[in-house]
C-alpha positions as a printed Julia matrix, in Angstrom:
204×3 Matrix{Float64}:
 124.46   48.14  113.45
 120.81   47.82  114.4
 117.97   49.3   112.38
 117.25   51.69  115.25
 120.81   52.96  115.21
 120.71   53.4   111.44
 117.6    55.48  111.7
 119.09   57.61  114.47
 117.45   58.55  117.72
 113.72   59.23  117.36
 112.38   62.66  118.3
 111.27   62.85  121.89
 108.66   65.54  121.24
 105.74   66.31  118.96
 107.21   68.75  116.42
 103.83   70.02  115.23
 102.64   70.65  118.78
 105.89   72.44  119.6
 105.49   74.63  116.53
 101.92   75.46  117.54
 103.11   76.51  121.0
 105.82   78.72  119.49
 103.26   80.27  117.13
 101.02   81.31  119.98
 103.91   82.8   121.94
 105.21   84.84  119.0
 101.64   85.89  118.17
 101.0    87.11  121.7
 104.32   88.84  122.35
 105.96   89.52  119.01
 109.44   88.48  117.93
 111.44   90.58  120.38
 109.14   89.81  123.28
 110.01   86.1   123.35
 113.22   84.59  124.71
 114.7    81.19  123.91
 113.97   80.12  127.49
 110.32   81.08  127.15
 110.1    79.26  123.83
 111.57   76.03  125.15
 109.3    76.14  128.2
 106.17   76.7   126.08
 107.24   74.09  123.52
 108.13   71.54  126.19
 111.63   70.93  124.84
 115.24   71.63  125.73
 117.22   74.33  123.96
 119.32   71.69  122.23
 116.21   70.11  120.76
 114.96   73.5   119.57
 118.21   74.24  117.75
 118.39   70.73  116.3
 114.79   70.72  115.06
 114.24   74.34  114.06
 117.6    76.08  113.91
 117.95   79.39  115.76
 115.2    81.7   117.0
 115.02   83.54  113.67
 114.63   80.29  111.7
 111.93   79.12  114.09
 110.1    82.41  113.74
 110.25   82.27  109.95
 108.86   78.73  109.99
 106.1    79.87  112.34
 105.11   82.74  110.05
 105.18   80.54  106.94
 103.04   77.88  108.63
 100.66   80.57  109.83
 100.29   81.8   106.25
  99.15   78.34  105.19
  96.6    78.02  107.99
  92.91   78.92  107.86
  93.39   81.94  110.12
  96.49   83.18  108.33
  95.83   82.22  104.72
  92.25   83.42  104.27
  93.21   86.33  102.02
  95.07   84.14   99.55
  92.2    81.66   99.52
  89.72   84.4    98.69
  91.89   85.72   95.85
  92.13   82.22   94.37
  88.54   81.13   94.85
  86.29   84.12   94.2
  85.21   84.77   90.6
  85.49   88.57   90.79
  87.94   90.9    92.49
  85.17   92.69   94.36
  83.9    89.43   95.84
  87.48   88.46   96.74
  88.22   91.68   98.61
  84.78   91.76  100.21
  85.4    88.25  101.51
  88.91   89.19  102.72
  87.71   92.18  104.73
  84.64   90.44  106.13
  86.61   87.37  107.16
  89.35   89.52  108.71
  86.7    91.3   110.76
  85.66   87.95  112.25
  89.02   86.15  112.41
  91.14   88.93  113.96
  89.1    89.29  117.19
  88.32   85.56  117.52
  89.08   84.63  121.16
  90.27   81.15  120.2
  93.65   82.65  119.3
  95.59   85.88  120.0
  93.98   88.96  118.48
  95.0    90.38  115.14
  97.34   89.04  112.48
 100.54   87.32  113.61
 102.6    88.66  110.69
 101.51   92.2   111.51
 101.61   92.13  115.31
 104.93   90.28  115.54
 106.57   93.01  113.49
 105.73   95.85  115.84
 108.58   95.37  118.3
 111.39   94.06  116.08
 114.52   96.01  116.97
 116.82   97.59  114.36
 119.46   95.01  115.3
 117.31   92.2   113.9
 117.56   93.45  110.33
 116.96   90.04  108.76
 113.71   89.54  110.67
 112.57   93.07  109.82
 113.35   92.45  106.15
 111.58   89.05  106.21
 108.37   90.58  107.57
 108.58   93.65  105.34
 109.08   91.51  102.24
 106.16   89.3   103.25
 103.83   92.28  103.64
 105.02   93.79  100.37
 104.48   90.45   98.63
 100.89   90.46   99.87
 100.36   93.98   98.5
 101.83   92.87   95.17
  99.38   89.95   95.12
  96.51   92.33   95.74
  97.7    94.58   92.94
  98.05   91.68   90.48
  94.48   90.55   91.18
  93.19   94.09   90.76
  95.04   94.53   87.46
  93.42   91.34   86.21
  90.07   92.77   87.25
  90.76   95.97   85.38
  91.61   94.07   82.21
  88.38   92.11   82.61
  86.35   95.3    82.91
  85.6    94.9    86.62
  87.37   98.16   87.39
  87.14  101.4    85.4
  90.17  102.37   83.34
  90.9   105.38   85.54
  91.15  103.29   88.73
  94.61  102.69   90.19
  95.19   99.01   91.06
  98.3    99.97   93.01
  96.48  102.53   95.13
  93.61  100.13   95.75
  96.03   97.4    96.78
  97.72   99.76   99.24
  94.33  100.85  100.52
  93.08   97.34  101.25
  96.41   96.37  102.84
  96.2    99.43  105.07
  92.62   98.62  106.06
  93.65   95.06  106.96
  96.5    96.32  109.13
  94.08   98.68  110.82
  91.59   95.89  111.47
  94.37   93.81  113.01
  95.43   96.62  115.32
  91.88   97.44  116.36
  91.26   93.77  117.17
  94.3    93.88  119.45
  92.79   96.95  121.1
  89.6    95.04  121.86
  87.33   95.89  118.92
  84.62   93.29  118.37
  83.73   91.39  115.21
  80.58   93.52  114.89
  82.58   96.73  115.09
  85.2    95.54  112.63
  82.54   94.3   110.21
  81.05   97.79  110.14
  84.49   99.15  109.24
  84.92   96.5   106.55
  81.63   97.49  104.93
  82.62  101.17  104.96
  85.94  100.28  103.36
  84.2    98.36  100.59
  82.17  101.45   99.76
  85.38  102.91   98.29
  85.38  100.33   95.49
  85.39  102.18   92.14
  82.05  102.08   90.36
  82.04   99.33   87.73
  81.04   95.69   87.7
  80.9    93.92   91.05
């Protein structure tokens, strides 16, 4: 047996490029709005190659969302939480960056993980649960960072980290939706600054 045969047939497509094409399609149309035929056309592959490389549509979508969360446009919130020395600076950075990233014309408007969830039908319960759990995990991460801030004296004792986490998650979802509706970075930045004014008085 030759070395080529041992290694198996090489891929006939660029997997990363195909994943990028699928990401854009899901981002633009949501999970339900994309068919397998549209995916294979955009990705430049046959359906057999899609199933072999990515599994079914749900598995491909989950990989797309996970890759998006590691990218600069999808992972900015986590980066801010890790890198900023105070919770206020972390959430200020998150909202201000969202206001610029969500309407950026270099990619579809808004947040993929939020916009793709809008038209998921009740039949796709696993996809709905995947997106719901992802959003809830993000809220839990916000809350954990805010509880740390409270223990460090950055937030007053009477502040509710849970309520603040829900508040900032809700603002982010609103910024995403408004970007999809055509709001500009300037307009969304004004909203972000208003939202930050709700930060409980303490150390910033």
